[in-house]
N, C-alpha and C positions, 0 to 999 in steps of 0.2 A: 382332668383336673391338674392344675399346676402345683408343684411341690412348694410349700412354704417352709423355708429353713429358719425355724424359730431361734436357733442359736445365734443368728445374726443380731437379733434385737435383745435377747435375754440370755446371758451366760449362765444365769442362776436358775434356769428352768430345768429341773432335773427329772421330772416326771410329767407325763401328759397323756391324755387319751387322744388317739390319732386314727385317721381313716386310711385304710389300704387303698392307694391310688393306682398301683401297678403291681404285677406279679409275673414271675417267669422262672426259668431255669438257666443256670450258667452252662458253660461248655462241659463241665464235669457232671452235669445233671443235678446239681444242688439247687434247691428252691430258694428264691429270693423274693422279697417284697419291698415296695417303696411306700412310705407313709407321709401324711401331711396332717398337722404340722410335724416337721421332723426336727428332733432335738439332737440328733447324732452328727457330730462333726467328723468328716472323713479325713484320712491322711492327706496332707497337702499344705503347701505354703510354709514348709519347715515345721509343721505341727503334726504330732501323732493323732491318730483317730481315737474317738471315744470308744469306751466299752460299755455294754449295757444289756438290757433285756427287752424282749417283747413277750408279754404274758408270762413273765418270770423265766423265759428261756433265753439263754445267752446267745447273742448274735454277734456277727462280725460286720464291720461297716466298710463300704467301699463306694467309690464314685464311678459310674459308667462314663463312657466317652461322651455321651449326650449331656453329661452334667448331673444326671439323676443320681441321688444318693440312695443306695439300696442296702438292705439288711439280710444277711444269710444266716440260716440256722434257726429261724423262727418257726419253720414248718410251712404248711400250705394254707393260704387264706384267699378267699374270693375278694375281688375288688369291691370296695364299699363296706367291708367289714370294719367295725370299730375294735381297736386293740389298745391295751395299756402298755406304754413304753416308758423306759427308765434308763438313765445313764448313771455311771459311777461318779458320785459327786467329788470324791477325793481327787480322782484323775482329772476331772474337768477343771477344778480349781487350780491344780498344779500347772496344767497346760496353759490356762489363761494367764496365770501369773508369769510364767516363763515367756509367753508371747508378748505381753505388754512390756515386760522388762527388756526384751530384745529390741522393741521399738525405741526404748530409751537409750540403749547402748548404741544403736544406729544413729540416733540423733546426736549423741555426745561425740561420736566419731566424725560425723559430717560437720559439726560445729568446728572441729579442728582442721577441716579441709580434707579429711580422708574420704576416699571413694568406696562406697559399699559394693562388695562383689559377691556376697553369699551369706547364708545364715542357716542355723538349725536351732529349733526351740525344743528339741527332745530332752527329756529329763536325763541328767547326767552327761549330756553332750551339748548343752546349750552354748552357742557361740555366734559372734558376728565376724564376718571376714571382710577385710579391706584390702584394696590394691596397695601393695607396699611402695609402689612408685609415688603414691600420694602422701606417704608418711615421712615427714622430715626427721623424726626422732631416730637417733642411733640406737637400735635395739640389740646390737651385738654385744653391748656391755651390760652385765647383770645389774649394776647400779642404775643405769638408765631405764631398764625394764622395771625395776622396783619403783623408781620415781614415777614412771608413767602409770603403773598400776595404782599407786596411791592417789594420783591426780584423778584418774578415772573413777576410783571408788568414791572420792569426795564429791564429785559431780553427780554420780549415780545416787548417792544418799541424799544429796541436796534436792534433786528432782523428785524423789519419792516423798521427801518431806513437804513438798508443796501440796500434796494430797489432791492434785488436779483431777478433775472429772474426766472420764473416758467415755466417749460416745461414738456412734456410727450412723451412717446414712447410706441409702441406696439411691442411685440416680436412675433416670428413665431407661438407660441401657443395661441396668442391672449391676453396675459397678459399685462396689461398696467401699466407702472411705471411713477409716477409723481416725478419730480426732482425740488427741490428748490435749486438753485445754491449756493454752499458753505454751505448748511445746511444738507439736507438729501435727500434720494430717497426711495420711498416705493410704493408697489402695491396699486392702487386706481382706482376706476371707476367713481369718482365724477368730478364735474366741479371746475375749479380753476382760480384764477386771473392770469393776464399776468406777473405781477411782484409785489413784496411786497410793492413797493412804492404807489400802489393804495389803500392799506388798510388804513382805518382811524377809529377813535373812538375805538381803540383797548383797551380793559379794562378787567382785571381780576376781576370778581365779587365776587368770594367766593372760599375758599379752606377749605373743612372740610370733616371729615370722616362720612359717612352716608350710611346705608344699606350695610356695609361690604366693602366699597370702599372709597378711597380719591377722592372726586369729585371736580374738578377745573372748575368752571363756568366762562364763558367769553363772551364778546361781540366784534363785529367787523362789519364794513360796508365798502362799496366800494365808493371811491371818485367819 
């Protein structure tokens, strides 16, 4: 049975009954299971993994080399067993808000001609990296950095104010594209908000060149 990753289509699905489709033990002898539909996002793409439970037991989430998302700590279950699964809603909403906001920061930078070179959507560490050779602004001067941060903040807030819808689709090859209506579309496996209007507390924290990259740090949360 193929695993259906329900978080692709519904960020706000926090609980569901699922079928155990695979089970085994890792190299340390700990049991794992895979379920479908699966509501657990694993770590990857700059986003932290979800936390949650299977039958009220806390599990850890990981992705195997095959792409199968597995849950450790739930105990031993036979394939075909129905189980109740749940994720932490607060973490899911924060992760989704930060990830969608990160797409906006990337879009803002690319509109300025900056070349995206890396990213993190981790809480407290969220940032977009750009190749400094593509950045014409002189960021060695504090006043210039301050002006840039103000410009980025104004654009950030303006985009959120459009309340544009956010959607996604999977093609025949299994590649998922996330679309922010009127903004951009890009391949992504993360969780995202339903529309930009639910983003709040959006703020550009810093924009400076460090370790060979222009690092734009930001914050966002879910209303």
